[in-house]
N, C-alpha and C positions, 0 to 999 in steps of 0.2 A: 504493500500500500504506500502511496505517496506520503511522505512525512508530514506535509501540511495537513493532509486529510486525517492522518493518525492523530496528530495533535488536536485538530478540530473535534474529532470524535471524543477525545478525553475531556476537553474543555466543556463540551455541551452535554456530556453524559455523567459527569462526576457529581452526583446529587448529594452524596454524604461526604463531608469534610471531617476528618478526625478532630476531636476536641483538643488533643495535644497540639495539633498543627495550628488551630485557631488561636490558642493561647500564645504559641510561638510567634504568630503573625502580630499579635499585640505587642510583644516584646520588641520585635523588629521595627514596628511603627515608632515606638518610643525612642529606640536607639537611633533610628534615622532622623527623627526630629531633633534629637540632641546634637548630633554631629552637624546637621544642616544649620541649626541656629548658631552654633559656634563659628560657622564659616561665613556668616552673613556680611561681615565687614571686610572680607578678603578681596583682593583686587579682581579676580575673575568673576566672583559673584556680584560685586558692585558693578563691573562693566556690563555684565549681562542684564542686570536690573535696569541700567540706563537704556540699553537697547530695547527693552520691553516697552518703553514708552510709545513705540510705534504700533503696539498690539492692544486690543481691547476685548474684554470678555468677562465671564463670571467665575473663572477658575481661580482658586486661591493660590497665592504665593506664600511659601513658608517665610514667616517673618512679617507678613502683612502685605496687602495689596491684591489686585486682581488682574488677570490678563486672559488671553485666549487659551483654550486648553492645550494646544501644541506648544505655545510659547511658555506657558506655565510649567509644562512637563519638562522642557529643557532647563528652565531656571531651577526648579525644585530638584531635579536629578543632579544637576551641577553642584548645587549646594550640599546635597547629601554626599556626593563623591569627593569634593575638593580636598578635605583634610585627610583623605585616605584612612578614615577611622570608622567606616561602615563595614558591614559584614562581608564574609568571604566564603567561597567554596573552592576546593582544590581537587582536581582529578586530572584526566587527560588534558583538559583545558580549565584554567581558573575562571572565576566569576565573582563579581560583587553584586549579588542578586538584589540587595535592597536599593540599588540604583533605580530599579523600576518603580519603587514606591513613590518616587517623585511624580511620575506620570499618572499613577493610580490615584494619588491625592488630587491632582489637577482635574481628572475626569469625575471623581467622586464628588468634589465640591461643585463643579460646574453643572452636574446633572442630579444633584440632591440625593446621592446614595447614602445608605446608612453605614455605620461602623461595621456591622456584620457583613454587609455586602463587600465592603473594602477588604475586610479580613479574609473572606473567601477568595477574593480576587488575588490577594497577595499569595495565598497558599498555592493557587493554581499557577500563577506566574512563576513562582519558585520551582514548582514541580517540573515545568517544561524547561526552564532555563538550566536548572541543575542537571536534569537528565540528558540534555544535549551535551553538556560538558563531559559526560561519560562516553560519548560516541566517538570522539576524535580529538586530536590536538590541532588547534588553529595556529597557536604560537609557533609551532615547529615549521609551519608552512608560510609564515610571514603575514598572517592575518590576525586581527584583533579579537579578543573575547567578546567585545560588544556585539559582534555578529550573532552570538547566542543570546546575549542580554535582550536584544530587541525582539527576538522571537518570543522569549518568555514574557516580556512586557506586553506584546500584542495578545498573547494568550490570556494573560490576566485581565487585560482591558476588555477583551471580547467577553470574558465571563462577567465582568462588572457591568457591561452595557447590555447583556442579555442577547448577544448575537447568536443566530442559529448556526448550524454546522457549516453551511455553504458560505455564509458571510464571514465566519471565523477563518475558514481556509483562504478566502480572498484577502482578508486582512493580513494574514501571515505571508502570503505571496507578495503583497505590495510592500511589506516590510523587508523581505529578504532580497528580492530581485534587484531593486534599484540601489541598495545600500550595502556595499561590501567594504568594511573598514579594514585598513591596513595596520599592521603591527608597528609601523614607523612611529606611531604615537608614543610608544614606550621604549624606544631605542635611544641610547646616548643621553644627552642633556634633555630633560623633559620640559615641556611647556604647559601653559594653562590647558591645552587641549587634552592632557591626561585625564582631566575631569570632564572637559567639554565633549569628549567622545561618548561618554555615557549619556550626557544630556541629549546629544544629537540622536543617539540610538533610540532613546525613550521618546523623543519628539517624533521620530519617524514612525514608530509604532502607534503613537497617539493619532497622527494624521491618517494613517492607513486604516485604523479601526473606525474613525469617523467617516471615512469614505465608504468603507464596506457596509457600515450601518445604513447608508443611503442606497445600497444596491450596486455600488461601483465594483467592478470585477478586476481581478489581477491575473497574471499569467498562470496557465496550467502547469503543474509539475515544477514548482520553483526549486525543489530539491533534486528530484530524480530525472528531470528533463534533459534533453540532449545538451543544452547550454545552461543547465541548472547548477545549483550549488555543489552537488556531489561530483559531477563530471569535471567541473572547472576548478574546484577548490579542495575537496576532501573525498577522494576516491576510496579512502580507507574507512569512511564513516560507517560505524556499526549501529544500526537503528534499534538493536535489541533493548537497550535501556528505556526507550520510549514506549515499548509494549508492556512495561512493568509499572507504569505510573499509578500511584495509589493515594496521593495527597499527603505523603509523609516525608518527602525529600527536604522540606524546610528544616526538619529536625537534624539533617546531616550537615548543615551549614554552621559557620562559626562567627561569633561576635568578637570584635577586637577589644582587647584589654588595653592596648597601647596604640598611640596614633602613628603607626608605621606600617609599611607593607607587610602582608601577613607572614611572609617567609622570615621576617625579622622578629616576630613576636617571641619566639623561644630564645632568640639571642638576647633580647632585653631582659627576659627573666633570668637567664643564666648570668649575664653580666652584673645584674643587681646583687647576685649572691657573692660577688668577688669584691673584697675591700682591700685596696693597696694604697700605699703612700706615693709610689712612683711606678712608672711603667718602662720596662726595657724592651719587651716584645709582646705582641698579642697575636695569637693564632685562633682563627675562627674556623671550626670544622663544620661543614654543612653538606647538603645534597646538591645535585646538579642544578635544580631550579634556583635554589638559594644563591649559588655562585653566579650563574649566568645572568640572572635578573638583577641581582643586587651588588655585584662586584665587577661589572665591566668597566672599561677605562674611565668613562665620565663620572662614575660613582665615587671616584677617589678624590675628586675636587669639586663637590657640588657647589653651585653658585646660587641656587634657588631652592625653595621648599619642595617643589615638585620632584627635583632630583634627590634632595637630601633624604626624603622619606622612603626612597628606594635605594639608599646607600647603606649597605651593611657595615662598612668601615666607619662611617659617620655615626650611625646609630649606636654601635658598640662603644666607640670612643666617648661619646657624650654620656652614655650610661655609666661608664667607668669613672668619668670625671665628676658627675653630679650624683650618682647613686640612684637616679630616677630618669624616666623619659616621659615628658608630657608636651603639650603644645608649645610652651615657651622654650623647649629644647632647641627649636629651630632658630632661635635668636643667636645661637652660637655658630651659625654657618660662617666659615672663614676665620673663626677664632684660632689664634696661633696655638693655644693649648690643645685644642681638638685636632688640628692639623698635625701636630707633633706626634700624638698618639696614632693617628691614621698612618703616618709614615712608618711607624713601627709595627704595622698590622699586616698579617698575611691571611688570605682566605683560601681554604683548600676544600676540595670535594672529597668526601669519603664514600666509596662505592657501597659500603654496607648501609650508609644512611640513604643513599639514592634508591637502593633496593626496597626499602620500607616506605618510601614516599608514595602516596600522600596519606597512607594509613597512620603514619607517624611523621612528625616534622622535627627530627632530632637535630640538635645544634649543640656544639660544645665550644665554650670560650676558655682559652688557656692564656694566663697572664704570667709573664716572667717579670719579677721586680727584685729590688734589693732584699726583700723579705723571703725570696724563694719563688716557687711556682705554685700558683693557685688556679684551680679550674672548676668549672661547673657545667653540667649537661642538663638540658631540658628536652624531653622527647615529645611531649604533648602539652602545648601551652594552654594557659587558662583562657577559656572562651571557645576552645575547640569543642566539637560535638561530643567528644569523649572526655572532656573536662569542662563542662559548660559553666558559664557564669550564672550565679543565682539571680533571682528577681531583685534582691537587695543590691547586688553589684551592678545590675543594669540601671536601676534607678539612681544609684550613687554616681555612676558615670554620667548620666543625664544631668544630675544636679551640679556636678563639678564642671561640666561643659557650659551650662546655661545659668547657673545660680538660681534655678527654679526647681519646683517639684512637679512630678508627672504621675499619672495613674497608668496602670498596665492593662486595663480591660478595654480594648478597642470595641468590643462587642456592645458595650453600653452606650456608645456614642450615637446620637441621632444625626441626621444630616446637618441640622443647625449646630449641634455640638461639635461635629467634625470640622465644620468651617471655623468655629471659634478656636479649636485646639491647634490648628496649623497657623493661625495668624499671630 
């Protein structure tokens, strides 16, 4: 069966959503709002807010204001993504599934959907996006993970808007065929587009769903066709995971405990355990993805936040220096003390670590100092699906980011309540 049809069948026939998944959707809603609100004053979010003055509509913007659904989807997803502090899934392809929540909020507020309807849409969107990540690696082929994000977003939005099977398949097709994102977004020195790519993907899905809702049709066989996604991009795509969708994949994803790329979460935990007065040498042992993504040439002298939060040498150096890593840690970009430690750092891949990835994310930090050698290893960081953050930790993260308190039951929000919560 064509993958778009397979996804559409799941979206329109999954009547029962597990209670655990609905609760997790509420936790991700709060986590996403927290990281988005903390990003509101950042340069890219501010720039996109200014650009939105050209758009008008009833979709809510996180932090206040209204715009058209597609423009609001871009803005909200960008805000959620910018600090690199929202959730993650790691498999053949990585994903930050809560990026799609920005677009779901836009549509839910524009069309007066309830909190429960939004929660169900989040679960469905995660199910599709995460399952796609189990089918093939896009990164290895030079394409970006937001190609799967936008399909998950379209699926969740189709569920939210009550599209039938045919319209859902058309929405997915119009999301996939015109929008193939390149991995260049995440190579070398990173730009604001690192977060913008997520916003663009979610915006594409939003517009496609609104078109499909009005009967607009998309190309047949967007995945399996002669010039489709599989033949041109991913011939090794294994659709098997898509036949097993059951509304529980959101439980397999991870909330971030620290504001760094997920492959560096364990490194922060390990480095925090090491207390030294001076540093002679630092060795970071990790797996292939940790080294190739977080320790390529440009990551050794980051000049902006976008690159620094993907720099394993920077993140470990700051953690050793301060004993902690939080948003203000990026104020040390270019600091001579940090650069000195980075110059004494080596990142190496361990084959045994690579073999267990992504069931585990093992990272070892070894520090040589005048006091001797100290080391620490973390295999499953806090926030991982096998080491999940508690409700209290999720709320504490939100409060630390925003200075506010939040509730965790999205299901209790009415359409009016939902509009108030995101403003």
